[in-house]
mmCIF file as gemmi writes it, N, C-alpha and C atoms, coordinates in Angstrom:
data_model
loop_
_atom_site.group_PDB
_atom_site.id
_atom_site.type_symbol
_atom_site.label_atom_id
_atom_site.label_alt_id
_atom_site.label_comp_id
_atom_site.label_asym_id
_atom_site.label_entity_id
_atom_site.label_seq_id
_atom_site.pdbx_PDB_ins_code
_atom_site.Cartn_x
_atom_site.Cartn_y
_atom_site.Cartn_z
_atom_site.occupancy
_atom_site.B_iso_or_equiv
_atom_site.pdbx_formal_charge
_atom_site.auth_seq_id
_atom_site.auth_asym_id
_atom_site.pdbx_PDB_model_num
ATOM 1 N N . MET Axp A 1 ? 111.858 105.832 93.499 1 0 ? 1 A 1
ATOM 2 C CA . MET Axp A 1 ? 111.91 106.861 93.618 1 0 ? 1 A 1
ATOM 3 C C . MET Axp A 1 ? 112.259 107.616 94.859 1 0 ? 1 A 1
ATOM 4 N N . ALA Axp A 2 ? 113.399 107.836 95.599 1 0 ? 2 A 1
ATOM 5 C CA . ALA Axp A 2 ? 112.903 108.314 96.334 1 0 ? 2 A 1
ATOM 6 C C . ALA Axp A 2 ? 112.847 109.933 96.291 1 0 ? 2 A 1
ATOM 7 N N . ILE Axp A 3 ? 112.013 111.113 97.731 1 0 ? 3 A 1
ATOM 8 C CA . ILE Axp A 3 ? 111.991 112.405 97.155 1 0 ? 3 A 1
ATOM 9 C C . ILE Axp A 3 ? 112.909 112.924 98.232 1 0 ? 3 A 1
ATOM 10 N N . VAL Axp A 4 ? 114.068 113.989 97.763 1 0 ? 4 A 1
ATOM 11 C CA . VAL Axp A 4 ? 114.717 114.517 98.614 1 0 ? 4 A 1
ATOM 12 C C . VAL Axp A 4 ? 114.029 116.639 98.622 1 0 ? 4 A 1
ATOM 13 N N . LYS Axp A 5 ? 114.75 116.271 100.146 1 0 ? 5 A 1
ATOM 14 C CA . LYS Axp A 5 ? 114.202 118.228 100.441 1 0 ? 5 A 1
ATOM 15 C C . LYS Axp A 5 ? 114.2 119.1 98.848 1 0 ? 5 A 1
ATOM 16 N N . SER Axp A 6 ? 115.457 118.94 97.746 1 0 ? 6 A 1
ATOM 17 C CA . SER Axp A 6 ? 115.219 119.171 97.077 1 0 ? 6 A 1
ATOM 18 C C . SER Axp A 6 ? 114.696 119.282 96.116 1 0 ? 6 A 1
ATOM 19 N N . LYS Axp A 7 ? 113.951 117.961 95.612 1 0 ? 7 A 1
ATOM 20 C CA . LYS Axp A 7 ? 113.259 117.703 94.715 1 0 ? 7 A 1
ATOM 21 C C . LYS Axp A 7 ? 111.786 118.722 95.245 1 0 ? 7 A 1
ATOM 22 N N . LEU Axp A 8 ? 111.512 118.202 96.426 1 0 ? 8 A 1
ATOM 23 C CA . LEU Axp A 8 ? 110.049 118.757 97.081 1 0 ? 8 A 1
ATOM 24 C C . LEU Axp A 8 ? 110.303 120.304 96.841 1 0 ? 8 A 1
ATOM 25 N N . LEU Axp A 9 ? 111.188 121.048 96.97 1 0 ? 9 A 1
ATOM 26 C CA . LEU Axp A 9 ? 111.169 122.125 96.644 1 0 ? 9 A 1
ATOM 27 C C . LEU Axp A 9 ? 111.084 122.37 95.505 1 0 ? 9 A 1
ATOM 28 N N . LYS Axp A 10 ? 111.076 122.114 94.552 1 0 ? 10 A 1
ATOM 29 C CA . LYS Axp A 10 ? 111.172 122.291 93.16 1 0 ? 10 A 1
ATOM 30 C C . LYS Axp A 10 ? 109.876 122.3 92.98 1 0 ? 10 A 1
ATOM 31 N N . GLN Axp A 11 ? 108.992 120.961 93.52 1 0 ? 11 A 1
ATOM 32 C CA . GLN Axp A 11 ? 107.537 120.861 93.374 1 0 ? 11 A 1
ATOM 33 C C . GLN Axp A 11 ? 107.063 121.676 93.665 1 0 ? 11 A 1
ATOM 34 N N . LEU Axp A 12 ? 107.365 121.988 95.08 1 0 ? 12 A 1
ATOM 35 C CA . LEU Axp A 12 ? 106.69 123.331 95.498 1 0 ? 12 A 1
ATOM 36 C C . LEU Axp A 12 ? 106.797 124.328 94.83 1 0 ? 12 A 1
ATOM 37 N N . SER Axp A 13 ? 107.597 124.936 94.136 1 0 ? 13 A 1
ATOM 38 C CA . SER Axp A 13 ? 108.05 126.386 93.839 1 0 ? 13 A 1
ATOM 39 C C . SER Axp A 13 ? 107.44 126.435 92.411 1 0 ? 13 A 1
ATOM 40 N N . ASP Axp A 14 ? 107.755 124.902 91.426 1 0 ? 14 A 1
ATOM 41 C CA . ASP Axp A 14 ? 106.339 124.858 90.313 1 0 ? 14 A 1
ATOM 42 C C . ASP Axp A 14 ? 105.165 124.976 90.234 1 0 ? 14 A 1
ATOM 43 N N . ASN Axp A 15 ? 104.496 124.612 92.099 1 0 ? 15 A 1
ATOM 44 C CA . ASN Axp A 15 ? 102.998 124.165 92.007 1 0 ? 15 A 1
ATOM 45 C C . ASN Axp A 15 ? 102.943 125.818 92.683 1 0 ? 15 A 1
ATOM 46 N N . TYR Axp A 16 ? 103.151 126.753 93.298 1 0 ? 16 A 1
ATOM 47 C CA . TYR Axp A 16 ? 103.058 127.89 93.616 1 0 ? 16 A 1
ATOM 48 C C . TYR Axp A 16 ? 104.386 129.001 93.25 1 0 ? 16 A 1
ATOM 49 N N . PRO Axp A 17 ? 104.075 129.403 92.36 1 0 ? 17 A 1
ATOM 50 C CA . PRO Axp A 17 ? 105.403 129.948 91.509 1 0 ? 17 A 1
ATOM 51 C C . PRO Axp A 17 ? 104.982 131.717 92.104 1 0 ? 17 A 1
ATOM 52 N N . ASN Axp A 18 ? 103.856 131.801 93.346 1 0 ? 18 A 1
ATOM 53 C CA . ASN Axp A 18 ? 103.869 133.056 93.917 1 0 ? 18 A 1
ATOM 54 C C . ASN Axp A 18 ? 105.21 132.897 95.134 1 0 ? 18 A 1
ATOM 55 N N . PHE Axp A 19 ? 105.502 132.153 95.685 1 0 ? 19 A 1
ATOM 56 C CA . PHE Axp A 19 ? 106.37 132.354 96.738 1 0 ? 19 A 1
ATOM 57 C C . PHE Axp A 19 ? 107.433 131.818 96.507 1 0 ? 19 A 1
ATOM 58 N N . THR Axp A 20 ? 108.614 132.903 96.572 1 0 ? 20 A 1
ATOM 59 C CA . THR Axp A 20 ? 110.059 132.424 96.235 1 0 ? 20 A 1
ATOM 60 C C . THR Axp A 20 ? 110.622 131 97.15 1 0 ? 20 A 1
ATOM 61 N N . LYS Axp A 21 ? 111.398 130.815 96.315 1 0 ? 21 A 1
ATOM 62 C CA . LYS Axp A 21 ? 112.031 129.33 97.093 1 0 ? 21 A 1
ATOM 63 C C . LYS Axp A 21 ? 112.833 129.426 98.244 1 0 ? 21 A 1
ATOM 64 N N . LYS Axp A 22 ? 113.132 130.619 98.507 1 0 ? 22 A 1
ATOM 65 C CA . LYS Axp A 22 ? 113.883 130.966 99.605 1 0 ? 22 A 1
ATOM 66 C C . LYS Axp A 22 ? 112.608 130.916 100.919 1 0 ? 22 A 1
ATOM 67 N N . ASP Axp A 23 ? 111.442 131.688 100.61 1 0 ? 23 A 1
ATOM 68 C CA . ASP Axp A 23 ? 110.566 131.482 101.7 1 0 ? 23 A 1
ATOM 69 C C . ASP Axp A 23 ? 110.015 129.464 101.697 1 0 ? 23 A 1
ATOM 70 N N . LEU Axp A 24 ? 109.746 129.323 100.667 1 0 ? 24 A 1
ATOM 71 C CA . LEU Axp A 24 ? 109.243 127.568 100.177 1 0 ? 24 A 1
ATOM 72 C C . LEU Axp A 24 ? 110.633 126.644 101.417 1 0 ? 24 A 1
ATOM 73 N N . GLU Axp A 25 ? 111.954 127.289 100.91 1 0 ? 25 A 1
ATOM 74 C CA . GLU Axp A 25 ? 112.744 126.305 101.691 1 0 ? 25 A 1
ATOM 75 C C . GLU Axp A 25 ? 112.531 126.792 103.217 1 0 ? 25 A 1
ATOM 76 N N . LYS Axp A 26 ? 112.45 127.586 103.735 1 0 ? 26 A 1
ATOM 77 C CA . LYS Axp A 26 ? 112.284 127.583 105.16 1 0 ? 26 A 1
ATOM 78 C C . LYS Axp A 26 ? 111.249 127.239 105.772 1 0 ? 26 A 1
ATOM 79 N N . LEU Axp A 27 ? 109.918 127.422 105.057 1 0 ? 27 A 1
ATOM 80 C CA . LEU Axp A 27 ? 108.859 126.561 105.522 1 0 ? 27 A 1
ATOM 81 C C . LEU Axp A 27 ? 108.484 124.958 105.941 1 0 ? 27 A 1
ATOM 82 N N . ILE Axp A 28 ? 109.703 124.193 104.801 1 0 ? 28 A 1
ATOM 83 C CA . ILE Axp A 28 ? 110.202 123.104 104.716 1 0 ? 28 A 1
ATOM 84 C C . ILE Axp A 28 ? 111.142 123.06 106.342 1 0 ? 28 A 1
ATOM 85 N N . ASN Axp A 29 ? 112.288 123.518 106.127 1 0 ? 29 A 1
ATOM 86 C CA . ASN Axp A 29 ? 112.903 123.668 107.594 1 0 ? 29 A 1
ATOM 87 C C . ASN Axp A 29 ? 112.547 123.244 109.001 1 0 ? 29 A 1
ATOM 88 N N . ILE Axp A 30 ? 111.459 124.415 108.801 1 0 ? 30 A 1
ATOM 89 C CA . ILE Axp A 30 ? 110.317 124.423 110.05 1 0 ? 30 A 1
ATOM 90 C C . ILE Axp A 30 ? 109.17 123.447 110.061 1 0 ? 30 A 1
ATOM 91 N N . ILE Axp A 31 ? 109.03 123.431 109.266 1 0 ? 31 A 1
ATOM 92 C CA . ILE Axp A 31 ? 107.979 121.87 109.086 1 0 ? 31 A 1
ATOM 93 C C . ILE Axp A 31 ? 108.918 120.765 110.137 1 0 ? 31 A 1
ATOM 94 N N . LEU Axp A 32 ? 109.867 120.543 109.081 1 0 ? 32 A 1
ATOM 95 C CA . LEU Axp A 32 ? 110.617 119.113 109.569 1 0 ? 32 A 1
ATOM 96 C C . LEU Axp A 32 ? 111.248 119.339 110.847 1 0 ? 32 A 1
ATOM 97 N N . LYS Axp A 33 ? 111.668 120.521 111.506 1 0 ? 33 A 1
ATOM 98 C CA . LYS Axp A 33 ? 112.254 120.705 112.647 1 0 ? 33 A 1
ATOM 99 C C . LYS Axp A 33 ? 111.401 120.573 113.701 1 0 ? 33 A 1
ATOM 100 N N . GLU Axp A 34 ? 109.599 120.938 113.592 1 0 ? 34 A 1
ATOM 101 C CA . GLU Axp A 34 ? 108.935 120.809 114.287 1 0 ? 34 A 1
ATOM 102 C C . GLU Axp A 34 ? 108.814 119.166 114.755 1 0 ? 34 A 1
ATOM 103 N N . ILE Axp A 35 ? 108.676 118.933 113.516 1 0 ? 35 A 1
ATOM 104 C CA . ILE Axp A 35 ? 108.64 116.944 113.799 1 0 ? 35 A 1
ATOM 105 C C . ILE Axp A 35 ? 109.885 116.825 114.667 1 0 ? 35 A 1
ATOM 106 N N . LYS Axp A 36 ? 111.196 116.681 114.746 1 0 ? 36 A 1
ATOM 107 C CA . LYS Axp A 36 ? 112.21 116.424 114.969 1 0 ? 36 A 1
ATOM 108 C C . LYS Axp A 36 ? 111.927 116.722 116.698 1 0 ? 36 A 1
ATOM 109 N N . ARG Axp A 37 ? 111.858 117.892 116.67 1 0 ? 37 A 1
ATOM 110 C CA . ARG Axp A 37 ? 111.314 118.394 117.827 1 0 ? 37 A 1
ATOM 111 C C . ARG Axp A 37 ? 110.438 117.621 118.918 1 0 ? 37 A 1
ATOM 112 N N . ALA Axp A 38 ? 108.9 117.435 118.791 1 0 ? 38 A 1
ATOM 113 C CA . ALA Axp A 38 ? 108.111 116.791 119.037 1 0 ? 38 A 1
ATOM 114 C C . ALA Axp A 38 ? 108.641 115.312 118.916 1 0 ? 38 A 1
ATOM 115 N N . LEU Axp A 39 ? 109.143 113.999 118.416 1 0 ? 39 A 1
ATOM 116 C CA . LEU Axp A 39 ? 109.514 112.973 118.425 1 0 ? 39 A 1
ATOM 117 C C . LEU Axp A 39 ? 111.122 112.951 119.38 1 0 ? 39 A 1
ATOM 118 N N . ARG Axp A 40 ? 111.111 114.114 119.547 1 0 ? 40 A 1
ATOM 119 C CA . ARG Axp A 40 ? 112.503 114.218 120.985 1 0 ? 40 A 1
ATOM 120 C C . ARG Axp A 40 ? 111.812 113.961 122.079 1 0 ? 40 A 1
ATOM 121 N N . ARG Axp A 41 ? 110.953 114.992 121.987 1 0 ? 41 A 1
ATOM 122 C CA . ARG Axp A 41 ? 109.766 114.978 123.383 1 0 ? 41 A 1
ATOM 123 C C . ARG Axp A 41 ? 109.196 113.794 123.35 1 0 ? 41 A 1
ATOM 124 N N . SER Axp A 42 ? 109.335 112.461 122.606 1 0 ? 42 A 1
ATOM 125 C CA . SER Axp A 42 ? 108.386 111.314 122.585 1 0 ? 42 A 1
ATOM 126 C C . SER Axp A 42 ? 106.673 111.862 121.927 1 0 ? 42 A 1
ATOM 127 N N . ASP Axp A 43 ? 106.715 112.506 121.766 1 0 ? 43 A 1
ATOM 128 C CA . ASP Axp A 43 ? 105.648 113.264 121.16 1 0 ? 43 A 1
ATOM 129 C C . ASP Axp A 43 ? 104.9 112.431 120.042 1 0 ? 43 A 1
ATOM 130 N N . SER Axp A 44 ? 103.983 111.803 119.476 1 0 ? 44 A 1
ATOM 131 C CA . SER Axp A 44 ? 103.835 111.311 118.329 1 0 ? 44 A 1
ATOM 132 C C . SER Axp A 44 ? 103.198 112.748 117.222 1 0 ? 44 A 1
ATOM 133 N N . VAL Axp A 45 ? 103.511 112.682 115.972 1 0 ? 45 A 1
ATOM 134 C CA . VAL Axp A 45 ? 103.141 113.351 115.28 1 0 ? 45 A 1
ATOM 135 C C . VAL Axp A 45 ? 102.172 112.673 114.061 1 0 ? 45 A 1
ATOM 136 N N . GLU Axp A 46 ? 100.868 113.575 113.464 1 0 ? 46 A 1
ATOM 137 C CA . GLU Axp A 46 ? 99.965 112.983 112.994 1 0 ? 46 A 1
ATOM 138 C C . GLU Axp A 46 ? 100.065 113.564 111.523 1 0 ? 46 A 1
ATOM 139 N N . LEU Axp A 47 ? 100.19 113.417 110.746 1 0 ? 47 A 1
ATOM 140 C CA . LEU Axp A 47 ? 99.561 113.979 109.435 1 0 ? 47 A 1
ATOM 141 C C . LEU Axp A 47 ? 98.684 113.433 108.446 1 0 ? 47 A 1
ATOM 142 N N . ARG Axp A 48 ? 97.669 114.147 108.435 1 0 ? 48 A 1
ATOM 143 C CA . ARG Axp A 48 ? 96.548 113.815 108.076 1 0 ? 48 A 1
ATOM 144 C C . ARG Axp A 48 ? 96.5 113.291 106.797 1 0 ? 48 A 1
ATOM 145 N N . ASN Axp A 49 ? 95.681 111.929 106.429 1 0 ? 49 A 1
ATOM 146 C CA . ASN Axp A 49 ? 95.69 111.633 104.882 1 0 ? 49 A 1
ATOM 147 C C . ASN Axp A 49 ? 97.136 110.855 104.632 1 0 ? 49 A 1
ATOM 148 N N . PHE Axp A 50 ? 98.41 111.223 106.083 1 0 ? 50 A 1
ATOM 149 C CA . PHE Axp A 50 ? 99.683 110.317 105.352 1 0 ? 50 A 1
ATOM 150 C C . PHE Axp A 50 ? 99.618 109.183 106.571 1 0 ? 50 A 1
ATOM 151 N N . GLY Axp A 51 ? 100.045 109.805 107.67 1 0 ? 51 A 1
ATOM 152 C CA . GLY Axp A 51 ? 100.333 109.241 108.915 1 0 ? 51 A 1
ATOM 153 C C . GLY Axp A 51 ? 100.808 109.433 109.928 1 0 ? 51 A 1
ATOM 154 N N . ARG Axp A 52 ? 101.275 108.467 110.839 1 0 ? 52 A 1
ATOM 155 C CA . ARG Axp A 52 ? 101.429 109.144 112.125 1 0 ? 52 A 1
ATOM 156 C C . ARG Axp A 52 ? 102.738 108.497 112.916 1 0 ? 52 A 1
ATOM 157 N N . PHE Axp A 53 ? 103.443 109.508 112.767 1 0 ? 53 A 1
ATOM 158 C CA . PHE Axp A 53 ? 105.233 109.153 113.539 1 0 ? 53 A 1
ATOM 159 C C . PHE Axp A 53 ? 105.338 108.723 115.057 1 0 ? 53 A 1
ATOM 160 N N . SER Axp A 54 ? 105.448 108.177 115.777 1 0 ? 54 A 1
ATOM 161 C CA . SER Axp A 54 ? 105.749 108.063 117.201 1 0 ? 54 A 1
ATOM 162 C C . SER Axp A 54 ? 107.186 107.129 117.46 1 0 ? 54 A 1
ATOM 163 N N . VAL Axp A 55 ? 107.272 107.806 118.356 1 0 ? 55 A 1
ATOM 164 C CA . VAL Axp A 55 ? 109.067 107.13 119.545 1 0 ? 55 A 1
ATOM 165 C C . VAL Axp A 55 ? 108.434 105.722 120.059 1 0 ? 55 A 1
ATOM 166 N N . LYS Axp A 56 ? 109.119 104.613 119.798 1 0 ? 56 A 1
ATOM 167 C CA . LYS Axp A 56 ? 108.667 103.354 120.727 1 0 ? 56 A 1
ATOM 168 C C . LYS Axp A 56 ? 110.165 102.991 121.356 1 0 ? 56 A 1
ATOM 169 N N . THR Axp A 57 ? 110.482 102.864 122.64 1 0 ? 57 A 1
ATOM 170 C CA . THR Axp A 57 ? 111.406 102.387 123.522 1 0 ? 57 A 1
ATOM 171 C C . THR Axp A 57 ? 111.196 100.613 122.688 1 0 ? 57 A 1
ATOM 172 N N . GLN Axp A 58 ? 112.567 100.64 121.861 1 0 ? 58 A 1
ATOM 173 C CA . GLN Axp A 58 ? 113.473 98.834 122.071 1 0 ? 58 A 1
ATOM 174 C C . GLN Axp A 58 ? 114.22 98.579 123.061 1 0 ? 58 A 1
ATOM 175 N N . LYS Axp A 59 ? 113.821 97.28 123.505 1 0 ? 59 A 1
ATOM 176 C CA . LYS Axp A 59 ? 114.672 96.602 125.331 1 0 ? 59 A 1
ATOM 177 C C . LYS Axp A 59 ? 116.127 96.811 124.707 1 0 ? 59 A 1
ATOM 178 N N . SER Axp A 60 ? 116.535 96.367 125.628 1 0 ? 60 A 1
ATOM 179 C CA . SER Axp A 60 ? 117.811 95.888 125.874 1 0 ? 60 A 1
ATOM 180 C C . SER Axp A 60 ? 117.942 94.261 125.176 1 0 ? 60 A 1
ATOM 181 N N . SER Axp A 61 ? 119.032 94.002 124.584 1 0 ? 61 A 1
ATOM 182 C CA . SER Axp A 61 ? 118.629 92.521 124.129 1 0 ? 61 A 1
ATOM 183 C C . SER Axp A 61 ? 119.98 92.201 123.54 1 0 ? 61 A 1
ATOM 184 N N . ILE Axp A 62 ? 120.19 90.922 123.893 1 0 ? 62 A 1
ATOM 185 C CA . ILE Axp A 62 ? 121.385 90.026 123.645 1 0 ? 62 A 1
ATOM 186 C C . ILE Axp A 62 ? 121.897 89.972 122.25 1 0 ? 62 A 1
ATOM 187 N N . ARG Axp A 63 ? 122.442 90.23 121.031 1 0 ? 63 A 1
ATOM 188 C CA . ARG Axp A 63 ? 122.444 89.592 120.033 1 0 ? 63 A 1
ATOM 189 C C . ARG Axp A 63 ? 123.643 89.04 119.233 1 0 ? 63 A 1
ATOM 190 N N . ARG Axp A 64 ? 123.465 88.402 118.363 1 0 ? 64 A 1
ATOM 191 C CA . ARG Axp A 64 ? 124.584 87.86 117.341 1 0 ? 64 A 1
ATOM 192 C C . ARG Axp A 64 ? 125.569 89.178 116.425 1 0 ? 64 A 1
ATOM 193 N N . ASN Axp A 65 ? 126.706 88.823 116.686 1 0 ? 65 A 1
ATOM 194 C CA . ASN Axp A 65 ? 127.026 89.89 115.028 1 0 ? 65 A 1
ATOM 195 C C . ASN Axp A 65 ? 127.697 88.309 114.46 1 0 ? 65 A 1
ATOM 196 N N . PRO Axp A 66 ? 126.788 89.023 113.011 1 0 ? 66 A 1
ATOM 197 C CA . PRO Axp A 66 ? 126.999 87.458 111.827 1 0 ? 66 A 1
ATOM 198 C C . PRO Axp A 66 ? 127.894 87.142 111.534 1 0 ? 66 A 1
ATOM 199 N N . LYS Axp A 67 ? 128.789 87.786 111.403 1 0 ? 67 A 1
ATOM 200 C CA . LYS Axp A 67 ? 129.722 87.678 111.039 1 0 ? 67 A 1
ATOM 201 C C . LYS Axp A 67 ? 131.22 87.157 111.682 1 0 ? 67 A 1
ATOM 202 N N . THR Axp A 68 ? 130.924 87.16 112.634 1 0 ? 68 A 1
ATOM 203 C CA . THR Axp A 68 ? 132.356 86.432 113.926 1 0 ? 68 A 1
ATOM 204 C C . THR Axp A 68 ? 131.302 85.47 115.072 1 0 ? 68 A 1
ATOM 205 N N . GLY Axp A 69 ? 129.923 85.946 114.982 1 0 ? 69 A 1
ATOM 206 C CA . GLY Axp A 69 ? 128.874 84.675 115.965 1 0 ? 69 A 1
ATOM 207 C C . GLY Axp A 69 ? 129.255 85.345 117.092 1 0 ? 69 A 1
ATOM 208 N N . GLU Axp A 70 ? 130.043 85.975 117.438 1 0 ? 70 A 1
ATOM 209 C CA . GLU Axp A 70 ? 129.972 86.742 118.735 1 0 ? 70 A 1
ATOM 210 C C . GLU Axp A 70 ? 128.745 87.603 119.848 1 0 ? 70 A 1
ATOM 211 N N . LYS Axp A 71 ? 128.715 87.243 120.741 1 0 ? 71 A 1
ATOM 212 C CA . LYS Axp A 71 ? 127.825 87.694 121.239 1 0 ? 71 A 1
ATOM 213 C C . LYS Axp A 71 ? 127.48 89.551 121.471 1 0 ? 71 A 1
ATOM 214 N N . VAL Axp A 72 ? 127.017 90.214 121.689 1 0 ? 72 A 1
ATOM 215 C CA . VAL Axp A 72 ? 126.733 91.751 121.549 1 0 ? 72 A 1
ATOM 216 C C . VAL Axp A 72 ? 125.493 92.042 121.851 1 0 ? 72 A 1
ATOM 217 N N . ALA Axp A 73 ? 126.253 92.632 123.517 1 0 ? 73 A 1
ATOM 218 C CA . ALA Axp A 73 ? 124.977 93.342 124.494 1 0 ? 73 A 1
ATOM 219 C C . ALA Axp A 73 ? 124.892 94.727 123.738 1 0 ? 73 A 1
ATOM 220 N N . VAL Axp A 74 ? 123.165 94.477 123.265 1 0 ? 74 A 1
ATOM 221 C CA . VAL Axp A 74 ? 122.494 96.27 122.524 1 0 ? 74 A 1
ATOM 222 C C . VAL Axp A 74 ? 121.546 96.923 123.481 1 0 ? 74 A 1
ATOM 223 N N . PRO Axp A 75 ? 122.177 98.09 123.981 1 0 ? 75 A 1
ATOM 224 C CA . PRO Axp A 75 ? 121.235 99.252 124.746 1 0 ? 75 A 1
ATOM 225 C C . PRO Axp A 75 ? 119.874 99.031 124.091 1 0 ? 75 A 1
ATOM 226 N N . GLU Axp A 76 ? 119.11 99.598 125.883 1 0 ? 76 A 1
ATOM 227 C CA . GLU Axp A 76 ? 117.646 100.711 124.884 1 0 ? 76 A 1
ATOM 228 C C . GLU Axp A 76 ? 118.004 101.791 124.063 1 0 ? 76 A 1
ATOM 229 N N . LYS Axp A 77 ? 116.98 101.511 123.518 1 0 ? 77 A 1
ATOM 230 C CA . LYS Axp A 77 ? 117.215 102.609 122.569 1 0 ? 77 A 1
ATOM 231 C C . LYS Axp A 77 ? 116.001 102.966 122.433 1 0 ? 77 A 1
ATOM 232 N N . LYS Axp A 78 ? 115.622 104.041 121.79 1 0 ? 78 A 1
ATOM 233 C CA . LYS Axp A 78 ? 113.954 104.605 121.366 1 0 ? 78 A 1
ATOM 234 C C . LYS Axp A 78 ? 114.565 104.792 119.666 1 0 ? 78 A 1
ATOM 235 N N . VAL Axp A 79 ? 113.379 104.406 119.184 1 0 ? 79 A 1
ATOM 236 C CA . VAL Axp A 79 ? 113.067 104.512 117.199 1 0 ? 79 A 1
ATOM 237 C C . VAL Axp A 79 ? 111.998 104.861 117.131 1 0 ? 79 A 1
ATOM 238 N N . ILE Axp A 80 ? 111.641 105.62 115.766 1 0 ? 80 A 1
ATOM 239 C CA . ILE Axp A 80 ? 110.074 106.001 115.153 1 0 ? 80 A 1
ATOM 240 C C . ILE Axp A 80 ? 110.147 105.245 114.365 1 0 ? 80 A 1
ATOM 241 N N . SER Axp A 81 ? 108.728 105.105 114.715 1 0 ? 81 A 1
ATOM 242 C CA . SER Axp A 81 ? 107.413 104.006 114.101 1 0 ? 81 A 1
ATOM 243 C C . SER Axp A 81 ? 106.86 105.355 113.431 1 0 ? 81 A 1
ATOM 244 N N . TRP Axp A 82 ? 106.661 104.338 111.926 1 0 ? 82 A 1
ATOM 245 C CA . TRP Axp A 82 ? 105.627 105.147 111.442 1 0 ? 82 A 1
ATOM 246 C C . TRP Axp A 82 ? 104.493 104.074 110.769 1 0 ? 82 A 1
ATOM 247 N N . LYS Axp A 83 ? 103.041 104.829 111.026 1 0 ? 83 A 1
ATOM 248 C CA . LYS Axp A 83 ? 101.635 103.918 110.572 1 0 ? 83 A 1
ATOM 249 C C . LYS Axp A 83 ? 101.144 105.309 109.879 1 0 ? 83 A 1
ATOM 250 N N . MET Axp A 84 ? 101.281 104.041 108.693 1 0 ? 84 A 1
ATOM 251 C CA . MET Axp A 84 ? 100.216 104.955 107.908 1 0 ? 84 A 1
ATOM 252 C C . MET Axp A 84 ? 98.332 104.915 107.747 1 0 ? 84 A 1
ATOM 253 N N . SER Axp A 85 ? 98.189 105.565 107.064 1 0 ? 85 A 1
ATOM 254 C CA . SER Axp A 85 ? 96.902 105.981 107.585 1 0 ? 85 A 1
ATOM 255 C C . SER Axp A 85 ? 96.108 105.283 106.186 1 0 ? 85 A 1
ATOM 256 N N . LYS Axp A 86 ? 94.73 105.298 106.504 1 0 ? 86 A 1
ATOM 257 C CA . LYS Axp A 86 ? 93.349 104.359 105.415 1 0 ? 86 A 1
ATOM 258 C C . LYS Axp A 86 ? 93.364 104.944 104.321 1 0 ? 86 A 1
ATOM 259 N N . ASP Axp A 87 ? 94.059 106.403 103.773 1 0 ? 87 A 1
ATOM 260 C CA . ASP Axp A 87 ? 93.593 107.017 102.989 1 0 ? 87 A 1
ATOM 261 C C . ASP Axp A 87 ? 95.194 106.316 102.194 1 0 ? 87 A 1
ATOM 262 N N . MET Axp A 88 ? 96.065 106.85 102.829 1 0 ? 88 A 1
ATOM 263 C CA . MET Axp A 88 ? 97.492 106.471 102.234 1 0 ? 88 A 1
ATOM 264 C C . MET Axp A 88 ? 97.114 104.797 101.736 1 0 ? 88 A 1
ATOM 265 N N . PHE Axp A 89 ? 97.298 103.725 102.821 1 0 ? 89 A 1
ATOM 266 C CA . PHE Axp A 89 ? 96.873 102.399 102.023 1 0 ? 89 A 1
ATOM 267 C C . PHE Axp A 89 ? 95.702 102.723 101.428 1 0 ? 89 A 1
ATOM 268 N N . LYS Axp A 90 ? 95.022 103.232 101.099 1 0 ? 90 A 1
ATOM 269 C CA . LYS Axp A 90 ? 94.046 102.667 100.263 1 0 ? 90 A 1
ATOM 270 C C . LYS Axp A 90 ? 94.811 103.567 98.446 1 0 ? 90 A 1
ATOM 271 N N . LYS Axp A 91 ? 95.268 104.501 98.67 1 0 ? 91 A 1
ATOM 272 C CA . LYS Axp A 91 ? 95.812 105.333 97.546 1 0 ? 91 A 1
ATOM 273 C C . LYS Axp A 91 ? 97.653 104.088 97.026 1 0 ? 91 A 1
ATOM 274 N N . ILE Axp A 92 ? 98.1 103.696 97.859 1 0 ? 92 A 1
ATOM 275 C CA . ILE Axp A 92 ? 99.426 102.965 97.184 1 0 ? 92 A 1
ATOM 276 C C . ILE Axp A 92 ? 98.552 101.612 96.691 1 0 ? 92 A 1
ATOM 277 N N . ASN Axp A 93 ? 97.642 100.948 97.371 1 0 ? 93 A 1
ATOM 278 C CA . ASN Axp A 93 ? 97.359 99.702 97.153 1 0 ? 93 A 1
ATOM 279 C C . ASN Axp A 93 ? 95.356 100.475 95.855 1 0 ? 93 A 1
ATOM 280 N N . ASN Axp A 94 ? 95.515 101.224 95.074 1 0 ? 94 A 1
ATOM 281 C CA . ASN Axp A 94 ? 94.844 101.739 94.122 1 0 ? 94 A 1
ATOM 282 C C . ASN Axp A 94 ? 93.434 100.936 94.44 1 0 ? 94 A 1
ATOM 283 N N . ASN Axp A 95 ? 92.518 101.407 95.921 1 0 ? 95 A 1
ATOM 284 C CA . ASN Axp A 95 ? 91.261 100.936 95.829 1 0 ? 95 A 1
ATOM 285 C C . ASN Axp A 95 ? 90.483 102.652 96.339 1 0 ? 95 A 1
ATOM 286 N N . GLU Axp A 96 ? 91.126 103.525 95.541 1 0 ? 96 A 1
ATOM 287 C CA . GLU Axp A 96 ? 90.758 105.064 95.689 1 0 ? 96 A 1
ATOM 288 C C . GLU Axp A 96 ? 88.973 104.762 95.836 1 0 ? 96 A 1
């Protein structure tokens, strides 16, 4: 099951009834916007006990189209990588 922003907003509003949904939605949007800005600047973003997002450069390469078999040049591009924290690893693998 994937978590989407609307489900996250619902969980937060259920757990924190003193905050309005509008304020919680603003908070979520601000956090996501700041993460995007940091990644755009090629900074890394670390969320304690969750993981770390960072930007890596993928070199240009020649690849093959699997359908036609023709060679395709893929330019250099930036990709986002994520590394989970040790705590997250333990929780996923039931090693709490």
